[in-house]
C-alpha positions in Angstrom: -52.1 -96.0 184.6 -55.1 -96.3 186.5 -56.5 -98.3 189.3 -60.4 -98.1 189.8 -60.7 -98.9 193.0 -60.2 -101.7 196.0 -57.2 -101.8 198.1 -53.4 -102.2 198.3 -53.3 -102.3 194.7 -50.1 -101.2 192.6 -49.0 -100.3 189.2 -45.0 -99.9 188.8 -43.1 -97.6 187.1 -43.4 -97.5 183.1 -46.3 -99.5 183.1 -48.0 -96.7 181.0 -51.6 -97.3 179.9 -52.0 -100.3 182.9 -55.0 -100.9 184.6 -56.7 -102.5 187.9 -60.0 -102.2 187.9 -60.0 -103.2 191.9 -59.6 -106.2 194.2 -57.0 -106.7 197.0 -53.3 -106.5 196.8 -52.9 -106.8 193.0 -50.0 -106.0 191.5 -48.9 -104.8 187.6 -44.7 -104.7 187.9 -42.1 -102.6 186.2 -42.1 -102.1 182.1 -45.5 -103.6 181.9 -47.9 -101.4 179.3 -51.5 -102.1 178.7 -51.3 -104.6 181.6 -54.3 -105.4 182.7 -55.8 -107.0 186.4 -59.6 -106.9 186.3 -60.2 -108.1 189.9 -59.7 -110.5 192.4 -57.0 -110.7 195.2 -52.9 -111.6 195.4 -52.5 -111.5 191.3 -49.5 -110.4 189.8 -48.2 -109.8 186.5 -44.7 -109.5 186.2 -41.8 -106.8 184.7 -42.0 -106.7 181.2 -45.5 -108.4 180.7 -47.0 -106.1 177.9 -50.4 -106.9 176.9 -51.2 -109.2 179.2 -54.3 -109.8 181.5 -55.5 -111.2 184.5 -59.5 -111.1 184.5 -59.6 -112.2 188.3 -59.2 -114.9 190.6 -57.0 -115.5 193.7 -53.3 -115.6 193.5 -52.6 -116.2 190.1 -49.3 -115.2 188.1 -48.1 -114.3 184.8 -44.6 -113.9 184.8 -41.4 -111.5 183.6 -41.4 -111.5 180.1 -44.3 -113.4 179.6 -46.5 -111.0 177.0 -49.6 -111.4 175.3 -50.5 -114.1 178.3 -53.8 -114.5 179.6 -55.1 -115.8 183.0 -59.4 -115.7 182.8 -59.7 -116.7 186.8 -59.5 -119.5 188.9 -56.7 -119.7 191.8 -52.9 -120.4 191.7 -52.7 -120.3 188.0 -49.1 -119.7 187.0 -47.7 -118.8 183.5 -44.3 -119.0 183.9 -41.2 -116.5 182.3 -40.9 -115.8 178.8 -44.3 -117.9 177.7 -45.8 -115.4 175.5 -49.3 -115.6 174.0 -50.1 -118.4 176.3 -53.6 -118.7 177.9 -55.1 -120.3 181.1 -58.5 -120.3 181.3 -59.3 -121.1 184.8 -59.2 -123.9 187.5 -56.6 -124.4 190.2 -53.4 -124.6 190.3 -52.5 -125.3 186.3 -48.9 -124.1 184.8 -47.7 -123.3 181.9 -43.6 -122.9 181.9 -41.2 -121.5 179.6 -37.5 -121.5 179.5 -36.0 -118.2 181.4 -33.9 -116.7 179.2 -34.7 -118.6 176.1 -37.6 -116.1 174.7 -35.7 -114.7 171.8 -34.5 -118.1 170.3 -37.2 -120.3 171.5 -40.6 -119.9 169.7 -41.5 -123.5 171.3 -42.1 -122.2 174.3 -45.2 -120.1 172.8 -48.9 -119.9 172.5 -49.6 -122.9 175.0 -53.2 -123.3 176.6 -55.2 -125.0 179.4 -58.6 -124.5 179.5 -59.0 -125.3 183.1 -59.0 -128.2 185.7 -56.4 -128.7 188.3 -53.0 -129.3 188.5 -52.5 -129.5 184.8 -48.8 -128.5 183.3 -47.6 -127.9 180.1 -43.8 -128.3 180.4 -40.8 -126.1 179.1 -40.5 -127.0 175.1 -44.0 -127.4 174.5 -45.3 -124.8 172.9 -48.5 -124.9 171.0 -49.6 -127.5 173.5 -53.1 -127.6 175.1 -54.8 -129.2 178.0 -58.7 -129.1 178.0 -59.3 -129.9 181.5 -59.4 -132.5 184.0 -56.8 -133.1 186.6 -53.0 -133.6 186.8 -52.2 -134.0 183.1 -49.5 -132.7 181.4 -47.5 -132.2 178.3 -43.7 -132.5 178.5 -41.0 -131.1 176.4 -38.0 -133.2 175.9 -35.8 -130.7 177.4 -32.7 -128.9 176.1 -30.5 -130.6 173.6 -27.6 -129.6 171.6 -29.7 -127.5 169.5 -32.5 -125.9 171.0 -35.1 -125.8 168.4 -34.4 -129.6 168.1 -35.4 -130.6 171.5 -39.2 -129.8 171.9 -42.3 -131.7 172.0 -44.5 -129.4 170.6 -48.1 -129.2 169.5 -49.2 -132.0 172.3 -53.0 -132.6 173.3 -54.6 -133.6 176.5 -58.3 -133.0 175.9 -59.1 -134.2 179.6 -59.1 -137.1 182.0 -56.4 -137.7 185.1 -52.9 -138.3 185.6 -52.3 -138.5 181.3 -49.0 -137.6 180.2 -48.1 -136.5 176.6 -44.3 -136.9 175.5 -44.0 -137.0 171.5 -44.4 -134.1 169.2 -48.1 -133.7 167.6 -49.4 -136.5 170.1 -53.1 -136.7 171.6 -54.8 -138.4 174.2 -58.2 -137.3 174.2 -58.9 -138.6 177.9 -59.0 -141.5 180.1 -56.8 -142.1 183.3 -52.9 -142.6 183.3 -52.3 -142.6 179.5 -49.1 -141.7 178.2 -47.6 -141.3 174.3 -43.7 -141.3 174.1 -43.2 -140.9 170.2 -44.5 -138.5 167.9 -47.7 -138.7 166.2 -48.9 -141.2 169.0 -52.5 -141.5 170.2 -53.5 -143.0 173.4 -57.0 -143.3 175.5 -58.8 -145.3 178.2 -57.2 -146.7 181.2 -53.6 -148.1 181.0 
């Protein structure tokens, strides 16, 4: 493991070949080999989040077991537990949330992307979903049911706009404000 510079940065035990380039109070947790924090301050990669990267920014967090995830920059962005292969490009207070403890059986919590913007949220069980930017946009999962695989809202898209919400599988909102889709294969745009 390597710390190139900065102040009070830490790489925990068994995080082989992990690296922190610089910055202040950045941390890579236990058992997170190949994890990288480029710089910035108060950024954190959790335990078992191997091959994960935070390029920079402030107070960004890739949580425990979120392997192969990336936060490029920005501030207060969060990729939750077990949300593997997900990306937040930047912005502020964006969140991709997984289902703790279900990573091994729930493929619907993988591969979500938020490009930027602020206060955008991809909820649990909404893997493969995309929010391009804007503010206050959400893609919701339907919550755990009897069968985990049947209780998702996957591949939803909000390209941008403000306060838009996708609830159904394969549904899309290209932009606008206060739009909502509630069924699968739905489309909404403009202003509600």
